[in-house]
N, C-alpha and C positions, 0 to 999 in steps of 0.2 A: 575504212572509217576516216582516215586522214584526208582522203580525196574528197569525201562528202563534206567534211568540216571545212576544208579549204575552199570548196566551191561555195558553201554558205557564207563564209567570211568575205570572199571576193564579191559575191552578189550584194551583201549588205553594204559594203564600201561603195560599190557602183551606184546603188540606190541612193545612198546618202549624198554622193556627189551630184547625181541627177536632180535630187530635191533642192540642193543648194543652187544649182544652175537655174532651175525653174524659179526659185525665189528671187534670184538676182535679176532675172529678166522680166518678171511680172509683178513683183510685190510693190506695195506703196512705200513711200519714203520712211514712214514710221516703222513699218515691219522690217524694212531693210536695216535700219539703225539698230533695232532690237537683235536681229540675226547677226549683224556684224559684231555687236558687243559680245555675243555668246560664242560665235563661231571663229572669229579671228584669233583669239588666244588659243583655241584648240588646234587650229590649222598651223599657227606658228610653232606651237609645241610639237606637233606631229612632224613638221619639216625639220625642226632642230633634232629630234630623236632620230629621224631617218639619216640626216646628214652626219650625226655623230657616229652612227654605225658604219658609215662610209668614210670616216676621217682617215686621211692618209697616214701611213706608218712613217718611220724615220727616213725611209728611202723614197717617200712620195707616192707609194702605191696604195690603192684602195684595198683593204683586206678582204672585201666582199667581191670585188670585180676582177682582181688580179690574183695570179698564183705564180708559183715558181716556174711553172711550165708555160704559162701564157705570157706573151710580151706585155709590157706595161702599156695600158691604154688609159685614156682619160675616163674617169668614172662616169658612167651614164647618169647616175643619180645627181652628181654635182653639175653635169652638163644640163640636165633638165631643170635643176634648181635655178641655175643662171638664166637659162632661156625664159623661164616663166616668172621669175621673181625680179630679175635685174634688166635683162635685155628687152628692148622694145623696138618696134620699127622706127619710131621717131627719135629714139635714143634718149627720151626724157625720163625714162624709168617709171612712167605711169601709163595707165590705160586711159584712152580718151573717153570722155563722158558719153554715155549712151552705148558704148560697145563693151560687152561682157564676153570675154573669150570663153568658148565652150569647147574644151578639149576632150571631155569624157567620151563623146561619140567617136571622135577620131582615134583616140588612144585605145578605146575598146576594139575598134576595127583592126588596128595593128596587132593587138594582142590576140584577137580571135584568129587572125591569119597565122600567127605563130603557134598558138595552142587552141585549136578550134573548139574543143569541148570544155576547156578548163574555166571559161568565164561565163558560159551560158547557163541560164536558169534550167533547172531540171525539166526534161521533156522537150527542150528546144534543140533543133537541128541546125548545125552550122551551114550557112550558105557558101557555096563554092563558086 
């Protein structure tokens, strides 16, 4: 049951991200403004919640990504947050107009390589 629920949850999240990517690339300015007003607060709240769960302990270790047995590594969530929210190619901190980064497809491909059946909709076969 947990596996089915997890698969449904992941599929719903991927579909939401795909819908937002589609809107960002093809919606008119009025629609984009409306979506931005409703979705940006949700996205920032979601990022903050995720980052809070990966906040370093007093020793600087991420409680989710590190353990007593594993060597300390830079938290992958904080690396991704910095890469997508702060770091840019130009170093300006913003995305150039007309370019909307779409990482959902690339991220999905990486995750499917690691866990071929966990992200696929029911009845879909992972390509090898």
